[in-house]
C-alpha positions in Angstrom: -21.5 8.8 43.1 -23.1 10.4 46.3 -26.2 10.1 46.4 -26.5 6.3 47.6 -24.5 8.0 50.4 -26.5 10.8 51.3 -29.8 9.6 49.9 -31.8 12.3 51.7 -30.1 14.7 49.7 -30.4 13.5 46.6 -32.8 16.0 45.3 -29.8 18.7 46.2 -26.9 17.2 44.7 -28.6 15.9 41.2 -29.6 20.3 41.3 -25.8 20.9 41.8 -24.7 18.0 39.4 -27.1 19.2 37.2 -26.0 23.0 37.1 -22.4 21.8 36.6 -22.8 19.8 33.6 -25.6 22.1 32.2 -22.2 25.1 32.6 -19.6 22.8 31.2 -21.7 22.5 28.2 -22.5 25.7 28.0 -18.6 26.5 28.2 -18.0 24.0 25.4 -20.2 24.8 22.9 -18.8 28.9 23.0 -15.4 27.7 22.6 -16.3 25.1 20.3 -17.0 27.3 17.1 -13.4 29.2 17.6 -11.6 26.4 18.2 -12.7 24.9 15.0 -12.4 28.0 13.0 -8.4 28.0 14.3 -8.0 25.1 13.2 -9.2 25.9 9.6 -6.9 26.1 6.6 -6.8 29.7 5.4 -7.3 28.8 1.5 -10.0 25.9 2.1 -13.4 25.9 3.5 -13.1 22.7 5.1 -14.8 24.0 8.5 -17.7 21.3 8.0 -15.1 18.9 7.8 -13.7 19.5 11.1 -16.8 19.3 12.4 -18.0 16.1 11.7 -14.9 14.7 12.6 -14.9 16.7 16.1 -18.4 15.1 15.9 -17.6 11.4 15.4 -14.4 12.4 18.6 -17.1 13.3 20.9 -19.0 10.4 20.2 -15.8 7.9 20.5 -15.2 9.6 23.9 -18.6 9.4 25.2 -18.9 5.8 24.3 -15.4 5.1 25.6 -16.5 6.5 28.8 -19.9 4.4 29.0 -17.7 1.4 28.6 -15.3 2.5 31.6 -18.5 3.3 33.9 -20.2 0.0 32.8 -16.9 -1.8 33.9 -16.4 0.4 36.5 -20.3 -1.1 38.2 -19.4 -4.6 37.5 -16.2 -4.1 39.9 -18.3 -2.0 42.3 -21.2 -4.2 41.9 -23.8 -3.1 44.4 -22.3 -2.3 47.2 -22.2 1.5 47.2 -19.8 1.8 50.6 -17.0 0.3 48.3 -17.3 3.5 46.2 -15.9 6.2 49.4 
């Protein structure tokens, strides 16, 4: 969102955004296994079911986010100054 406002700093902004995204992905991946194990019932081996359902929810959330982003971009249009 900031890159149209500062086109000369595109590489720096994109690099910082990518580092932040990867840190978030790493922390989510590290805690996901422990979270799934905590949701597992003691007497059954349903960890695969929990992991599959969590993956489905993540894909659905990604699709909702993409849809909201597309809707927001149609409202904003090509005028990047309306973002600020």
